[in-house]
N, C-alpha and C positions, 0 to 999 in steps of 0.2 A: 557564108557565117551556118555555126551549128545554134539550132533552134529545139528548144523543148518546152510544151507547154505543160500546165496541171493547173487544174479546175475541174468544177464538176459540170461546166457548163460543154453540150456536144453539141457537135456540127459538122457534117460535110466528113465525118467516121471511114471506118472501110468499106464502103457500097459506091464512091465515089467512083466515076469513070473516068480520073486521070491517074495514070499510072507512071511508078516508078522506071528506073532503066532495068531493075528486076519486072517482067512484065508478068509476072504472080504476085506482086506485091502494089497495094495503092499508094499515091503521095502520103497519105494519112493513115496512121492506125493509132487507137486507142488501147489503152488495157488500163484496169485497175491493178492497184498495188498497194501495200503496205504504207505506211504513215512515213513523212518526212525523217531525215534522221533513220530510220529503220537500214538494215542490212537488204532487206529485201525491196526496198527504195530506191538505195545507194546503185542497188545492182541494175535496176531497170534503168535508170536514168545512165547508168554506163552503155549499157546494151542500146539506149536509143542513142547514143552518139556514135555508136559504130552503124547503124542503118541511116543515119544523116550525112555521116560523112562516105559510106560506102554504095548506101543504094538510094539516096536520094529521098529516105522514107522519113517524115517527122512523127516521131513518138510521141501521144499526148498520154502523159501519165496521171493519172488520177487516184491522189490516197485517199485512203480510206481505213477509220479507225478498226474497224474488227470484219469478221469473216462475212456477216450477212453483207456489211455496207462494199464487201469486195464483190460479193459473188450478185448481188441485188442487179446491179448494170447488166451484167453478161447473161442474167433470165429475162431481161426486159427488153433485149436485144439493143441496145445503146453502145457496146462495147462485143466484142468478139473474143477477147482474149483476158486473163486474168492471171497477175505476178501472185499465185495463193498460196498458200500453207495446208496442212493436212482436215483444217477444218473445213475450210471452201472447196476441197476434194472429196477426200474419202469419208468426211463427216456428211457432206452434201450428199455424197452419194449413199449413204448408208439411211438419210433420214431419221437424225439421230438430233439430240441438243436441240437448238433454235433449229434446226431443218426439219424436226419433226412437227414443228406445230401447222395446224389447218392449212394456214395459208404458203406452207412451201411443197415440203414433199421431198421421197429421194429423187435426184436430181440425177439426168445423162450424163454424169462428167467425163471429159474426156483431157487424158493428159498428150503434150506434142514433145517437152522437155524437162528436165528437173538438174536441180544443184545437188550432186553429191559430192560434196567436196572431200569429205574425211578428214577437214582438216579443221572444221568450225561446230561447235554441238551446239545442241538449241538445249540450255539448262539453264537451271535456277538459282537465280546469282542473288548475293548475300551483301547487304551492308557490313562491312568488315567490322564496326563499331560493335555487332552485336554481339562479336566473336569474346568483348571484353565484357559484354554484359553478362555470360554465362561462363563466365572465368576462363576461359582459351586465349589468352594475351597471345597476338599476333597468327590468330587464329589456327595455332599446331591443333592438332585433334580433332577441329570442329566437323564436326558429320551433320547430315541433314537431320538426324535426330532428334538435334540442339536445337529445332524452329519450334519445338514444343512450347505452344504458348504465344508465340511471336506471331506479328500480323504481314501475313501474305498478299499477295496483289492479286484480285480477282476484278477482272475484265467484262466489261458488261459487251453481250452481243459476239463476244468471241468464246466459242467452247473450244476449240483445239488449244488455246492460249491457258486455258485454265485448265484442261483435261492433262497438259505438259506439268502444270505448278502439281496436280492431284498425281500424276506420276513417279514423280521425283517426293513428293510424301508419301506415297506406297512403299518406295524403295526403301524407306527408311523405318515403316511398319507405321506409318501417321495417315492421318485423314483427313480430311476437312476440319472434324470437329474438336482437333487437335491442337488447332492454329487459330487466330483470329483473319478474317479473309476482311479486307478491305476492297471497298468498290472502286475502280474507275472506270472511265468513260471510254479509254481505250488504249494501246501500246505506250503512246509518248508520255501520257498522264502518268501512267505506275512509275516510268523510269525518273519523271521529274517526281513521285512522291518517295524514290532512292534518296534522290538530293537534299530533298526539302525534311527527310525525316518521320514522315507518314506511312512509310511502311516498311517491312523489313526485308524482306525476300520480293523478286519479280522475276518472270520467266523471259528470256531473250535468245538470241544467235548469240554466241562467244564475241562475233566481230559487230555487233551493232554497235552503230555510234552512239547512243544512247549508255551502255556499258563503259562507254572511254571518257564520258562525262559525268558518268558517276564516280569512277577509279578517281577522277581527279577532282571530285568534289571532297567536302569535309569530310562525309562517313568512310568511303574509301571504298572499295570493291571486291570480294571474294566468290569463287568460285568453289563448294564442296565437291571432295572426290568421288565418281561412283565407282567400285571395287569391281572390275569385268568377272573377279574370281568367286563375288557373293551372288551363287545360282539362287538364294529364294529371294534376295531382294529385288536380284533381275526379273525373276517370275513375278512380282508382286505389281511392280512399276509395267512388264509387258501386260499385265493383265489390263492393266487402266489403258494402254498404248502402245498396241501392237506392232507399231510402225516403229517403237524405238529399241538403237542397239547400240552396246557399249564401243566405244570410240575414246579418244585421245584427241582433244582439241588444241590443234597448234598456232590458231592464229585469233586474237581477242585479245580485249580491255586484260592488263597484267599478265595475259598467257604472251604477248609475242617475245619472243628474242629467249624463252624458255623452252625448257623438254616438254611443257606442254600440260593440259591438266585432264585426268582419264575421267571421261562422265558419259555421255550420251547424246547421239543424235538421229536424225532422219533428212529425208530429200527435203531441201530448202532452199529457196523457194522451188514452188513448179511453176509452172507455165501450163494454164491451161483452158479450155473451151468448152463445149457442147458437142453433140454428137451430130445436130443439126447445120454446123457454121460448115461454109464451104469447103470440101475437101482442095481445089485448087490452095483457096487463101489459105487455108492449115497446112498446106506442102509447103507453101512458099514461105511464110516466117519460121517453119521448121529448120527450112535447107539453110535461111539466112542464119540462125541462132548458131548454127555449127561452120558453115562458110566465112562467117565473121567471127569466129572463137579468136582468131590470133590479132584482133582488132581490138577487143575487148580486154583480155585476158590480164589479170595484172592490174585492173583501172580502180578494182573494189575489193574490201577484205572477204575473202572468201570464193569471189567471181568464178577463179578457174575450175571448180566444179561443174561449172556447164560443160566440159570438153565433151565431143562423141564417146569418148573411151571409160566416161564416168555415168554414163546411162544406165537406170537397173530397168530393163525391158520390161518383167515381168514385177511389176510394183502393185499397189491394191487398187488402182482404180485404171482403167483399162486407158490404150491410146486410141487418137483421132485416124481415120483410115488416110485422113492428107500423110500427117506423122510417119504412117506404116510406109507406105509409099516412099519417102524420102530414105528410111532405114534399110529399105529393102534395094535400092539402089545403092547405096554405100556397103551393100553386104553384111549387115549387121544381125537382120531379122531374121528369126530361124523359124521353123515348123514348131518348135517348143513355145517361141514367145507369141503364135500362132493361138495354138490350143491354150495359153495362160488369157490371153487377152478375150479370146470367145468365152473365157467360163468367168470370167468379169463382167463382161458384158449378160451372161446367163443370169450371171446373180442381181445387176442391176433390173433385169428385166421379172427377177422375183418378187423384188423389193415394189416395183411400180405396180404388176399388178394387184399384188395385197393392198394396196395404198389407194388404187381405183374401187377397189371391192369396198376396202373403209370409207368413203367417201361416198359410194351410194347408199351404206348402211347410216351418215353421217351422226353418230352415234353423240352424247353428250358427255360424255367422259373421254375425250378425244383423247389427250395425252396417255391416260393410262391403255386403252384398249390397241393404240395404233403399239403401242410398244409390246404388248402379248401378240398381238396379230404380225408383227414383223419377227418376234423371234420365231413361233409356230412356223410361219411361211418359208424363214432360213433353215431352220432343222428339219422340214419335212423337203425340202431340196438338195440335204446333205451339206448344206456352206455353214462353215464355223459361225459362231453366232456371238456378236461384240457388243455390246451396252448392252 
């Protein structure tokens, strides 16, 4: 019988002495993931099914509303892995936004694998009725610039989602001052707002189940296009979110069965952990992700991007040594990947050193001082400064 469990009570998780058929994996694993109904959650469930059916591993999935909620159990040691996004990976590494708070700080993030489907966009969806409101029926000629004065979803504790929305606004030459920000407690509620009329635009992967719900609702759904030839617009977008690249979404609500929609995207979701997690466990999970790929591909929209061929082995955060061991075994890890990974670890060390120095000072104006010290430390070490 196939078993999945979700919830917030953790017991007998990865440290158990009982192991599955694959001796590198325990019988129970726990991960945090995006909220129920999201693309990240649905992919976690599909991967969990493959683990249960082929390795006898019960994957406990803890849905969480935002980046902090997904990353906190990992930091506390209650889980060993998270199915996260750029917030819980890149921004946690960088110690920015909520992760720059005195209670957080830059994290020693490590990646195992990521979904780089090239078919699923991370886009700012717009309620189709908004097109009518701005005098563009059927959304013909509607661009992100037409969101000026409209209501855009803003998520508590989810800097990555909010930065994504800012990036799309920046592409259009807008800022958050040009729109009305409507605050929501999480991803799910923001898309409920897309259906009930409390917000006009919200960020999501194009394959998200919430997008399909909105598309079939009374207001409809539209994904405005990103022009890959708009160099100035893309430069503005990448200044806000350097991980975005233009692509054509071919999977998603209102997109399926069409030629696709030119938009932007990045690796999503990312299976991640922390540097101190056991290399043998990380190796086993990484190995299972790729050995079981044929068992879960095609089972959820966008999930095919987890294939070994799609892995971006030079990314914005370093890979865990356990994952690298697997990549070496299958012959895809190179000296160039080693050099890049070492550079990313060095970046984390620079940030950690700056953070510890600030902790010793303990200034009253923590946020402002950290932002300044962070920029100074990165610049002095010849690393690019984002945020």
